[in-house]
N, C-alpha and C positions, 0 to 999 in steps of 0.2 A: 413864638418860642416859649415854651412852658417854663415855669419856675424850676421843675425838676430837672429840665435839660440844661438850664443855666447853671444849676448847682453841680451837675456832672461835668460841665465844661470847665468849671472852676476848681475841680478835684485836682489836688497837687500831683496825683499819680498820672492822671490823663494829660495834664500839662507837661509833666516830665517826659512821659513816653513819646508825646507828640513832637516836643522839641528834640528829643533824642533821634527820632525818626527823620526829621528834617535835616538835622546836622549830618546824619549818617548818608542821606541821599546826596547832600551837597558835597561832602567829602568824596563820595564815589564818583560824582560827575566831574568834579574839578581835578581829581588826581588820576583819573583813568589813563590819560595819555602818559603821565609820569611813570606809571607802573607797567605799561605795555610797550612803549616806544624804545627800541633798542638804541643805545647811545655809547658814545665813547668820550673821554675827557682829555683835553689838552690844557695843562696847567690846571686852573680851577674852572675852566668853562666847559659845560656839558653840551655835546653836539649831537643832533639827530638829523636824519636824513630829510632833506628838503625837496631834492629833485634828482631823478635818474633818467639820463639820456644817453642810451647806447653804453658806451664804455666810460662815461663820465658821471660820477656821482657828487652831488653838492650837499654839504652839510652846514647846518646853522647852529650857532651857539648862543642864543640870547642877543646881547649887545655886541658880542664878538663878531669879527668879520667871518665870511664864509671860508670853508675848507673844501677844496676840490680834490677828489681822488679819481685818478684816470688809470685804467687797465691798459698797460702797454703790451704785455704778453701773458702767457700763462705764469711766467716766473717774475715779472716785473710790474710794478705799480709806482705811480708818482703821486706825491701829496703836495699840493700847492697851498701855501698859506701866505696871504698877501701877495708879494711878488716873488717869494722864495719858493723853489722846487726841491723836494727831498725825494730821492729815488730809493725805493725799497725793493730789494731782490731776494727771492726765495732761494736758499742755497742747499737745502737738505733734500735727500732722495725721498721719494714718496712713502717708503715703508719706515722711514726713521722720524724721530721727533722733529717738529718744524723748527727751522733756523733761518735767520734773515740776515742781510747786510743792509745797512742804512748809510747812505751817502748824503752829506750835508752840502749846501751851496758853498761853504767855506772850504771845502775839500776834506774835511774830517770824515772819518768812516768808523762805524761801530758795528758789532754783531749782536744779535738778539736771539736768545734761545727760548723755546717754549718748553717749560718744565711743568708738566701736569697742569697746563692751562695758565700757568703763571709766566709772564714774559720778563726774562732777565737780561740786562744790557752789559756788554763788555766793550772795552775800548780797543784800539788797534794793537795794544800789547797784550791783550787777553785778560786784562785786569777788570774786575767786577766794578761797574758803575753804580754808585750809591744813588738812588733816585729819590732824593729828599729835597723839597723846596720849602723856603720860609716866606710866609705872606703876612701882610699887615693891611687890614682894610681892603682886602682883595687885590693888593698890589704886591708883586713879588720883590722882596727886599734883599735877598742874597745875591751873590754874584755868580750866576750859573755859567758853566763852561758852554752849554748850548741853551738856547731859548726853549727848545722843546726836547724832551727826553726821548731817546731812540725807541724804548718800549711803547711810549705814547704814540709815536708815529706809526709803528707797526700796527698797533691797535686801531689807529685811525683808518689804515689802508685796507685792513682785512675784516669784513663784517662778522666773521665768526668770533671775533674778540669784542664785538659790541655787546653790551649787557643791559638788561633791564634793571635799573636801580631800585633801591627800596626793598622793604620786606612787608608786603601788604598783609601778611598773616598776623602782624601785631595789631592791625586795625580791628580784626575779629576778636582778638584777645582783649583789646581795650574795651570793645562794646560789651563783651561778657562781664568784665570787671565793673563796668559802669552800672550794668543792671544788677549785679550782685551787691554792689555797694548801696544802690538805692533801696533794694529790698531789705538789707540789713539796717539801713536807717530808718526806713518808713514803716515796715510791717512787723507787728509784735509776734504774729504767728510764725513768720520766717525766722525771727530771732529765737523763738522757743524751739522751733525745729532744729536749728543749729545746735542749741543747748542739748536737745535730746541725742543728737548725733555725736556729740563730744565725748570722746573716751573717758574724760575726767569724771563725768556724772556716774559712772559705773562704781566709783569709789564709795558712794554714799547710798544710804537707803531712802527711797522716795524723794530724790533731790528735786528742788524747784528753783528756778532762776530767781535771782534777787533784783531788787530795783537797780543796784549798782551794775548787774550784768546787762540789763536793758540799756542803761545809759552808755556803757562802754560799747555795746553793739552799735548804737548810734554814731558814737565817735569813730569806731572802726569803719562803719559804712562811709562816712564822710572822707575818711583817710583813703579808702579803697577808690572812691570816685576821683579824688585828686590824683591818686597814683595812675588811674586809667588814662588821664590826659598825657602823662609822661610816656606811658606804654604806647599810646597812639603816635606820639612824636617819634618814637624809634622806628616806625614803619618808613619814615622818610629819610633815615640814615642808611647810606649804602652799606651793605654787608661785605 
């Protein structure tokens, strides 16, 4: 290996883009299933399909126990969680917005309405069920009327309500910000180009960037790179 090759490998820009490329590929590989596997949520647990055998689908949610969904008929499905069975029945006509009835093992019954893709729950009196749960350290701390909310059970029973979580577009945006921030921090030519493109320089005759401008460009570049990490994290927040 020649001295010139060693110097090139020690170039901060080469090291930066090599590290950025490695991190990008690692994130792409590790997060692929997260962004592509359709899932539903029961309380705070995310479930994805593990096995499909005939009319029985089994879903797994990390350390949580399995959820079995069985197709009973065109209009009825059952959701088994542990030893409890929840019966979900579709009650609406084909041409109307979807509506479901949910029967609990304790005898309680609820109705669920599909409103533009959003599932809303109502109790036996027709009153809207507020689906808010409080957690601390991953443990539910309120005293719920039911362990699992009616809309969540409907979402579990019907794959059309399973969603791919996250917003992968933010990863591309974060990558662009990271590159922009590095160029703003590292390259004087890039800093000068941004100065030339700035509308404020039109107010002066033959304007030239000052040392303070170059310093602030570096500071701004660092701020953009730090901000790009926050943007990347938003990709893993369900929209």
